[in-house]
C-alpha positions as CSV (number, residue, x, y, z in Angstrom):
1,M,3.5,142.7,43.4
2,E,6.4,142.2,41.0
3,F,8.4,144.8,39.1
4,Q,7.2,143.6,35.7
5,D,3.5,144.1,36.9
6,L,4.0,147.9,37.5
7,N,2.1,150.4,35.4
8,K,1.4,154.1,35.5
9,D,-1.5,153.7,37.9
10,M,0.5,151.9,40.6
11,V,2.3,153.8,43.4
12,V,5.8,152.5,44.1
13,F,6.3,154.9,47.0
14,S,4.5,158.1,48.1
15,Y,5.2,160.5,50.9
16,H,2.8,163.4,51.7
17,V,3.3,165.8,54.6
18,S,0.9,168.6,55.6
19,P,0.4,170.8,58.7
20,N,-2.3,169.8,61.1
21,F,-3.6,173.3,61.3
22,G,-3.0,176.7,59.7
23,M,-4.6,179.5,57.8
24,E,-5.7,179.6,54.2
25,G,-2.6,180.4,52.0
26,D,-0.1,179.0,54.5
27,D,2.4,176.4,53.5
28,G,0.4,173.3,52.9
29,G,3.2,170.7,52.8
30,F,4.2,168.6,49.8
31,L,3.8,165.3,48.0
32,L,6.5,163.1,46.5
33,E,5.2,160.2,44.6
34,L,6.9,157.6,42.3
35,R,4.6,155.7,39.9
36,G,5.2,152.4,38.3
37,N,6.1,153.9,34.9
38,G,8.9,156.0,36.5
39,N,7.1,159.3,36.8
40,L,8.3,161.0,40.0
41,K,5.9,163.8,40.9
42,F,6.6,166.6,43.3
43,V,3.8,168.9,44.4
44,A,4.0,171.7,46.9
45,Y,0.7,173.0,48.3
46,R,-0.8,176.0,50.0
47,L,-3.4,175.1,52.7
48,F,-6.8,174.1,51.4
49,D,-5.3,172.0,48.6
50,E,-4.2,174.8,46.3
51,I,-1.2,173.6,44.2
52,K,1.7,176.0,44.5
53,T,4.2,174.0,42.4
54,M,4.1,170.8,40.5
55,K,7.0,169.1,38.7
56,I,7.2,165.7,37.1
57,F,10.5,164.0,36.6
58,K,11.1,160.8,34.6
59,L,13.2,158.0,36.2
60,D,14.4,155.3,33.8
61,R,13.5,151.7,34.2
62,E,16.7,150.8,36.1
63,E,16.3,153.7,38.6
64,T,12.6,152.7,39.2
65,K,13.6,149.1,39.7
66,E,16.3,150.0,42.2
67,I,13.8,151.8,44.4
68,F,11.2,149.0,43.9
69,D,13.8,146.4,44.9
70,L,14.8,148.4,48.0
71,L,11.2,148.6,49.1
72,K,10.5,144.9,48.2
73,G,13.6,143.8,50.1
74,S,12.6,145.7,53.2
75,E,8.9,144.8,53.1
76,H,9.2,142.5,56.1
77,I,10.1,145.6,58.1
78,W,7.7,148.2,56.9
79,R,4.7,145.8,56.9
80,Q,5.1,145.7,60.7
81,I,4.6,149.5,61.0
82,P,1.1,150.2,62.4
83,E,-1.2,152.0,59.9
84,K,-1.9,154.8,62.4
85,L,0.8,156.4,64.5
86,D,-0.2,159.2,66.9
87,N,1.2,160.3,70.2
88,H,-2.1,162.0,71.0
89,L,-0.4,165.2,72.1
90,N,-1.3,168.6,70.9
91,D,1.8,170.4,72.1
92,G,2.0,172.9,69.3
93,P,2.2,172.8,65.5
94,G,2.6,169.4,64.0
95,N,2.4,167.6,60.8
96,I,0.4,164.8,59.3
97,N,2.6,162.4,57.4
98,E,1.3,159.8,55.0
99,F,3.4,157.0,53.4
100,I,2.3,154.5,50.8
101,F,4.5,151.5,50.0
102,L,4.1,149.4,46.9
103,N,0.6,150.3,46.0
104,G,-0.8,148.9,49.3
105,K,0.5,149.6,52.7
106,K,-0.5,153.0,54.0
107,V,0.9,154.6,57.2
108,Q,-0.4,157.8,58.7
109,A,1.7,159.5,61.3
110,H,0.5,162.5,63.4
111,N,2.9,164.7,65.4
112,I,5.6,162.0,65.2
113,R,9.2,163.2,65.4
114,K,12.0,161.3,63.7
115,T,15.6,161.0,64.9
116,W,18.5,159.9,62.7
117,L,21.0,157.6,64.4
118,P,24.1,156.2,62.7
119,G,22.8,153.4,60.4
120,R,19.1,153.6,61.2
121,L,16.0,155.7,61.6
122,S,14.0,155.6,64.8
123,V,10.6,157.1,65.3
124,E,10.1,158.9,68.5
125,V,6.6,158.8,70.1
126,R,6.6,161.1,73.1
127,T,4.2,160.4,76.0
128,T,3.0,162.6,78.8
129,R,5.5,160.8,81.1
130,D,8.3,161.9,78.8
131,L,7.2,165.5,79.2
132,G,7.3,165.4,83.0
133,K,3.5,165.5,83.4
């Protein structure tokens, strides 16, 4: 995919987070999605897909291209991320995270914790050994 091929139906980047359980009316997470035409959509949900808030912002062509170029330049890294990440632990409330990169690569992560380190982001997958079991 090249920048000049983008249109309103193509996803440049999307991040959706939702809780893995809860009751109707609880916070249902949010969606942040950038489309090829520069529309940046933010949606906050209540559980059971009820939209609580929706806002659409317009990025200009240069801003959209900057994000596209960043993702395209790092494609060799994010293409290596497995499509399903799950630590298989149910140690309390968790989230389901879904990422979409450049209209193709989709990654779903369940109960994954992230840790910021200087200059990089590492994903922590805890095992039963880490928990002392």
